Every structure is written in structure tokens, then in C-alpha cells.
LOLUMLUM-304321 format. One record per residue (C-alpha): residue in three letters; y, x, z. Coordinates in steps of 0.25 Angstrom, whole numbers, plus 5000, padded with zeros to 4 digits. Example, Ala and Ser with C-alpha at 12.3 -4.5 7.8 and 13.67 -1.06 7.14 Angstrom:
2
R   drenro     yy     xx     zz
R      ala   4982   5049   5031
R      ser   4996   5055   5029
//
This chain:
392
R   drenro     yy     xx     zz
R      unk   5041   4964   4928
R      unk   5036   4950   4933
R      unk   5044   4939   4939
R      unk   5041   4932   4952
R      unk   5046   4918   4954
R      unk   5049   4914   4968
R      unk   5057   4903   4975
R      unk   5069   4912   4976
R      unk   5069   4918   4962
R      unk   5062   4926   4952
R      unk   5059   4941   4954
R      unk   5055   4952   4944
R      unk   5045   4960   4952
R      unk   5038   4973   4948
R      unk   5028   4982   4956
R      unk   5031   4996   4959
R      unk   5031   5006   4952
R      unk   5036   4997   4941
R      unk   5028   5000   4928
R      unk   5032   4995   4914
R      unk   5017   4991   4911
R      unk   5014   4985   4925
R      unk   5008   4971   4924
R      unk   5005   4969   4938
R      unk   5015   4959   4945
R      unk   5023   4962   4958
R      unk   5019   4949   4964
R      unk   5007   4939   4963
R      unk   5003   4925   4966
R      unk   5003   4927   4981
R      unk   5017   4932   4981
R      unk   5021   4920   4973
R      unk   5014   4910   4982
R      unk   5020   4916   4995
R      unk   5035   4916   4989
R      unk   5033   4902   4984
R      unk   5028   4897   4998
R      unk   5040   4904   5005
R      unk   5050   4898   4995
R      unk   5045   4884   4997
R      unk   5037   4881   4985
R      unk   5026   4874   4993
R      unk   5032   4872   5006
R      unk   5045   4874   5013
R      unk   5052   4887   5011
R      unk   5050   4898   5021
R      unk   5062   4902   5030
R      unk   5063   4916   5026
R      unk   5077   4919   5033
R      unk   5070   4927   5045
R      unk   5063   4940   5045
R      unk   5054   4941   5033
R      unk   5043   4951   5032
R      unk   5035   4953   5019
R      unk   5022   4961   5021
R      unk   5013   4966   5010
R      unk   5022   4962   4998
R      unk   5015   4969   4986
R      unk   5027   4972   4977
R      unk   5039   4966   4983
R      unk   5038   4952   4977
R      unk   5038   4945   4990
R      unk   5049   4953   4996
R      unk   5058   4952   4984
R      unk   5057   4937   4983
R      unk   5060   4935   4998
R      unk   5072   4945   4998
R      unk   5078   4938   4987
R      unk   5077   4924   4994
R      unk   5082   4930   5007
R      unk   5095   4935   5000
R      unk   5099   4920   5000
R      unk   5096   4919   5015
R      unk   5107   4920   5026
R      unk   5104   4930   5037
R      unk   5090   4932   5033
R      unk   5081   4941   5042
R      unk   5075   4954   5036
R      unk   5065   4954   5025
R      unk   5054   4965   5027
R      unk   5044   4969   5018
R      unk   5032   4977   5024
R      unk   5022   4984   5015
R      unk   5013   4996   5015
R      unk   5016   4999   5000
R      unk   5027   5009   4995
R      unk   5025   5002   4981
R      unk   5028   4989   4987
R      unk   5041   4994   4994
R      unk   5046   5000   4981
R      unk   5042   4988   4973
R      unk   5049   4979   4983
R      unk   5062   4987   4982
R      unk   5062   4987   4966
R      unk   5059   4972   4966
R      unk   5070   4969   4976
R      unk   5080   4977   4968
R      unk   5075   4970   4955
R      unk   5078   4957   4962
R      unk   5092   4962   4966
R      unk   5089   4963   4981
R      unk   5092   4976   4988
R      unk   5079   4982   4994
R      unk   5086   4985   5007
R      unk   5087   4970   5010
R      unk   5072   4970   5013
R      unk   5066   4979   5024
R      unk   5054   4986   5017
R      unk   5045   4991   5027
R      unk   5031   4998   5027
R      unk   5018   4993   5033
R      unk   5020   5005   5043
R      unk   5034   5001   5047
R      unk   5037   4993   5060
R      unk   5037   4978   5056
R      unk   5049   4969   5059
R      unk   5050   4964   5073
R      unk   5051   4949   5068
R      unk   5046   4942   5056
R      unk   5049   4928   5053
R      unk   5042   4927   5040
R      unk   5030   4936   5037
R      unk   5025   4937   5023
R      unk   5012   4944   5020
R      unk   5006   4948   5007
R      unk   4991   4950   5010
R      unk   4988   4965   5008
R      unk   4974   4969   5003
R      unk   4971   4976   5016
R      unk   4968   4967   5028
R      unk   4971   4979   5037
R      unk   4985   4980   5032
R      unk   4987   4965   5034
R      unk   4982   4966   5048
R      unk   4991   4978   5051
R      unk   5003   4972   5045
R      unk   5001   4959   5053
R      unk   4999   4966   5066
R      unk   5011   4974   5064
R      unk   5020   4962   5060
R      unk   5014   4953   5071
R      unk   5024   4957   5082
R      unk   5036   4952   5073
R      unk   5029   4938   5070
R      unk   5033   4926   5079
R      unk   5028   4912   5079
R      unk   5038   4907   5069
R      unk   5035   4918   5059
R      unk   5031   4913   5045
R      unk   5019   4921   5041
R      unk   5015   4920   5026
R      unk   5005   4928   5018
R      unk   5000   4928   5004
R      unk   4990   4935   4995
R      unk   4980   4932   4984
R      unk   4968   4924   4988
R      unk   4959   4937   4987
R      unk   4968   4944   4997
R      unk   4967   4933   5008
R      unk   4955   4932   5016
R      unk   4950   4926   5029
R      unk   4952   4940   5035
R      unk   4967   4939   5030
R      unk   4969   4926   5037
R      unk   4962   4931   5050
R      unk   4972   4942   5051
R      unk   4984   4933   5051
R      unk   4977   4924   5061
R      unk   4974   4935   5070
R      unk   4987   4943   5070
R      unk   4997   4932   5068
R      unk   4992   4918   5069
R      unk   4985   4906   5062
R      unk   4984   4908   5047
R      unk   4981   4899   5035
R      unk   4982   4900   5020
R      unk   4987   4892   5008
R      unk   4979   4888   4996
R      unk   4978   4898   4985
R      unk   4988   4897   4974
R      unk   4986   4906   4962
R      unk   4976   4914   4970
R      unk   4986   4917   4981
R      unk   4987   4911   4996
R      unk   4997   4911   5007
R      unk   4993   4914   5021
R      unk   5001   4906   5032
R      unk   5001   4912   5047
R      unk   5007   4906   5059
R      unk   5010   4916   5070
R      unk   5003   4913   5083
R      unk   5013   4913   5095
R      unk   5008   4922   5106
R      unk   4998   4930   5097
R      unk   4994   4943   5103
R      unk   4999   4954   5094
R      unk   4990   4966   5092
R      unk   4994   4979   5085
R      unk   4988   4983   5072
R      unk   4975   4991   5073
R      unk   4980   5000   5062
R      unk   4979   5012   5059
R      unk   4964   5015   5059
R      unk   4958   5028   5059
R      unk   4944   5033   5056
R      unk   4936   5046   5055
R      unk   4932   5051   5041
R      unk   4918   5054   5038
R      unk   4912   5068   5036
R      unk   4909   5073   5022
R      unk   4923   5071   5016
R      unk   4929   5084   5016
R      unk   4941   5089   5025
R      unk   4943   5076   5031
R      unk   4929   5073   5036
R      unk   4930   5067   5050
R      unk   4945   5066   5050
R      unk   4952   5054   5055
R      unk   4959   5044   5045
R      unk   4971   5035   5049
R      unk   4973   5022   5041
R      unk   4984   5012   5042
R      unk   4981   4998   5038
R      unk   4979   4995   5023
R      unk   4975   5009   5019
R      unk   4964   5010   5009
R      unk   4950   5011   5016
R      unk   4957   5012   5030
R      unk   4944   5010   5037
R      unk   4935   5020   5030
R      unk   4936   5031   5020
R      unk   4935   5025   5006
R      unk   4924   5031   4997
R      unk   4934   5036   4986
R      unk   4942   5044   4996
R      unk   4929   5049   5002
R      unk   4924   5054   4989
R      unk   4937   5061   4986
R      unk   4937   5068   5000
R      unk   4924   5074   4997
R      unk   4929   5080   4984
R      unk   4943   5084   4987
R      unk   4947   5098   4981
R      unk   4947   5109   4991
R      unk   4960   5117   4989
R      unk   4968   5127   4998
R      unk   4982   5132   4998
R      unk   4996   5126   4999
R      unk   4995   5114   4989
R      unk   5001   5100   4988
R      unk   4991   5089   4989
R      unk   4994   5074   4987
R      unk   4985   5063   4993
R      unk   4990   5052   4983
R      unk   4988   5038   4988
R      unk   4984   5044   5001
R      unk   4979   5032   5009
R      unk   4975   5037   5023
R      unk   4977   5051   5018
R      unk   4963   5056   5020
R      unk   4963   5063   5006
R      unk   4976   5071   5009
R      unk   4971   5074   5023
R      unk   4958   5080   5017
R      unk   4966   5089   5008
R      unk   4975   5094   5019
R      unk   4963   5097   5028
R      unk   4956   5104   5016
R      unk   4969   5112   5013
R      unk   4978   5113   5025
R      unk   4988   5121   5016
R      unk   4990   5109   5007
R      unk   5002   5100   5008
R      unk   4997   5086   5007
R      unk   5005   5074   5002
R      unk   5000   5060   5005
R      unk   5005   5049   4996
R      unk   5003   5034   4997
R      unk   5011   5021   4994
R      unk   5006   5014   5006
R      unk   5014   5017   5019
R      unk   5001   5015   5027
R      unk   4994   5025   5019
R      unk   5004   5036   5021
R      unk   5004   5033   5036
R      unk   4989   5034   5036
R      unk   4989   5047   5028
R      unk   4998   5053   5037
R      unk   4991   5049   5050
R      unk   4977   5054   5044
R      unk   4983   5067   5040
R      unk   4990   5069   5054
R      unk   4977   5065   5060
R      unk   4969   5076   5053
R      unk   4977   5087   5048
R      unk   4985   5098   5055
R      unk   4999   5096   5058
R      unk   5004   5108   5050
R      unk   4997   5103   5037
R      unk   5008   5098   5027
R      unk   5008   5084   5022
R      unk   5017   5073   5017
R      unk   5015   5058   5017
R      unk   5022   5051   5006
R      unk   5024   5036   5003
R      unk   5025   5033   4989
R      unk   5020   5029   4975
R      unk   5011   5040   4969
R      unk   5018   5053   4968
R      unk   5032   5050   4965
R      unk   5038   5058   4977
R      unk   5030   5071   4975
R      unk   5038   5081   4967
R      unk   5031   5084   4953
R      unk   5022   5096   4952
R      unk   5020   5098   4967
R      unk   5006   5093   4970
R      unk   4993   5102   4969
R      unk   4983   5091   4972
R      unk   4984   5075   4972
R      unk   4972   5068   4978
R      unk   4972   5053   4974
R      unk   4963   5041   4976
R      unk   4971   5031   4968
R      unk   4971   5016   4971
R      unk   4967   5006   4959
R      unk   4972   4993   4966
R      unk   4986   4988   4968
R      unk   4985   4977   4977
R      unk   4975   4967   4970
R      unk   4978   4974   4956
R      unk   4968   4985   4950
R      unk   4977   4995   4943
R      unk   4978   5010   4940
R      unk   4993   5010   4941
R      unk   4993   5017   4954
R      unk   4983   5027   4950
R      unk   4991   5030   4938
R      unk   5003   5033   4946
R      unk   4996   5042   4955
R      unk   4990   5050   4944
R      unk   5003   5051   4936
R      unk   5010   5055   4949
R      unk   5000   5065   4953
R      unk   5002   5072   4939
R      unk   5017   5073   4942
R      unk   5015   5078   4956
R      unk   5005   5089   4953
R      unk   5008   5103   4949
R      unk   5002   5109   4937
R      unk   4987   5112   4941
R      unk   4988   5101   4952
R      unk   4976   5091   4953
R      unk   4975   5076   4955
R      unk   4962   5072   4961
R      unk   4958   5057   4960
R      unk   4947   5049   4966
R      unk   4944   5035   4960
R      unk   4934   5025   4956
R      unk   4926   5030   4944
R      unk   4929   5017   4936
R      unk   4944   5019   4937
R      unk   4945   5029   4926
R      unk   4956   5038   4932
R      unk   4951   5050   4924
R      unk   4957   5043   4911
R      unk   4971   5042   4918
R      unk   4970   5056   4924
R      unk   4966   5063   4910
R      unk   4977   5055   4903
R      unk   4987   5060   4914
R      unk   4983   5074   4917
R      unk   4975   5078   4905
R      unk   4963   5081   4913
R      unk   4954   5074   4923
R      unk   4941   5080   4930
R      unk   4931   5073   4938
R      unk   4929   5080   4951
R      unk   4917   5072   4955
R      unk   4913   5057   4955
R      unk   4903   5048   4961
R      unk   4898   5034   4956
R      unk   4911   5027   4961
R      unk   4922   5038   4962
R      unk   4927   5050   4954
R      unk   4937   5061   4958
R      unk   4946   5066   4947
R      unk   4954   5078   4946
R      unk   4966   5080   4936
R      unk   4974   5093   4935
R      unk   4989   5093   4931
R      unk   4990   5103   4919
//
């Protein structure tokens, strides 16, 4: 556990799920810079007594510190956290409890929920996806007024000219701070009378031919979904080599994204029951929209928000299909893939199979052999490999 020092106290913070050997912090220099600015380390303290909205908090560091500060304020307005991540919400709840703050004192909302009607202070942690940032600003804009304090933060590598243009176009004039410890602040002054336009998301596109059962189908993508504008090459490779199976079996699309893999499994085997799982609220919404767009209404499907396969009864799955991520925000890590693999083994019945597509250099076969005792290479090309492990 690492401790974050803020103008309102020190907080022990962890990521979620907490791991005894986890070395990655639950906050970084951008969070530290923003909280110091709000608390008045380089200017007058910001009035945080009104309606405060925190968007894109990574692991709850911003929300926890602000919630602690607002305990000392009289008649403070609501504090709302908006995130697209189930893991962020769980980390925030755990860090609030660790700080002695009841989680229900903060309104925890998803990126798909209706945003607050009024925002007096808007705090934005710049996301990796420019589309997600645009969607969030469009959705929040109706609640922004000329007196709203708009402050954003990010690592210098996360803030680009296009980032500043988004704030300019949607909200108003925008400037940046000098870099401190490789982080910057963004200051935006909401322009009075600015015409508010709705978010252009979700987007849809037609899939190409030659990729199996979903050839020519329509994919629906909410903002922030991986490769939302086109089919990524790893998924394309997996779709061309999915196992053809028939009969009433339980198939899981783990880390489903826009749901194209699970939809392909359902179209190939209409008797199957498909479960779509992702930790992104927008991904689960996209997967359901993609499935409903292309599959008969009578085909069984579930759409689950969660981390890995914790909500799946053990020994009930016949097939798990997985294209695991190897980044968590700016960190390269195999922690998520390892949780997905161990969760898959628990969820599979004896004889059930896990199919994984990944970059060849990631070496997933080593982990799968260690966990399952077996790992077969189904096929490969110069960039990707498809692996199959069977639960014995």
C-alpha cells in the first residue's frame, strides 16, 4: 500500500483487486499535482463546496481525497464520480472505507448513467481514449455553467493539441500549466452561450467478409471501446479460426469489448448460451447492442459487468474465448491476463476449453501450461498466436 499526501491529509491507497505483491501505485504525479492545486499549494484554494464531479479517476485517489476534505464543509453539494471502469468503482469503495469514509457519501456513476444536472467544479483525469473524453464532455456540457471551475490533469504524454481542442470546442477557452514531474494541468473557462451538441457516440460499422459467422454484420461501439472505428487485427485473426461447435453449451466472451467474438459464437451455434463479460460499462453496453443487432431474439445471452469470472458459478462453462489486454492505463502488465486465465480455469467444467489470442511475444503459453498443465497452438502468423488449453 502506498500513501498519498494531500492538503487534506495522508491516505493509504491500493488498486483493485488488491494483491500482496502489487507494486503499481493507485495514484501518480498527475493526481498529486491536481490535488495540490485544488488545495492551494500554488494558488488560492478552490471552492469545493458546490456540486463536484470527478471524471476518469483511475483508482479512486482523487475521489477519496476530495471526499475527506468535504467532510469538513457545511452543506456541501454532492460529490459524483463518473467512470467507465468497474475496477475503478471497486477501488474507490475500498479506498473510501480505508479512509474511514462511507462509500455512499459519494455518488458513484458509470459513463453510461445520466450525468448531474449541475456541475460547479468539474475535475477530469484525461483518459487514454480521445473519443471517450469527447463523449464525456458532450454529456456533461448541459450541466456546465459560466461559473463552473473546469480543471483536468494528465501525464504530459497523455495531453496533446487534440486534447486541448476538445475542451475548446465543447466547453470554452483552454490553457495548460507548466509540466511538473511530467504532469500538466488543463484550465478551461466555460464560454457563455456556447451551443451544446449531443455526443456523436455510439458509432456503428459493417464487418468485412471472410471472418466467419459475423461477416457483414453490424458492430455497435460506445466511446472508448478498443478499436471502436474498425476491427482490430487480433480479433480478426481469432474470428477466422473460432472453433465450430454445436449443441446447448455455455460460451463466455471474456473481456468482450464490443461483443463481436461472442456474437460470432452465437451465430455459429444458435443453441449455445453466450455470456459477455467486461469491466467496462461501455463495453458491456456495446456488446449487448451488437448482439441484439445481429442475433435472433430467442438466442440466450447474458451481459455481465465485472472483473474476470468471479460471478460465474465454478465448473459451468464449456468454452471461454479471450483476447486479454496487456496494458492497465499507462502500465504494461500481465496481471489482468493472469486473472482472466485463472478465472477461466475455475469457471470451466472438466473438458472445457480456453481459447486465447495474443501477440506472440507475450508468451501466454508459459502461463497456460503452468495453470492448465497443457497448451496447444491452434494456429499462428508472424504477429499473433491462438492458444487452446483444456481443463483436465
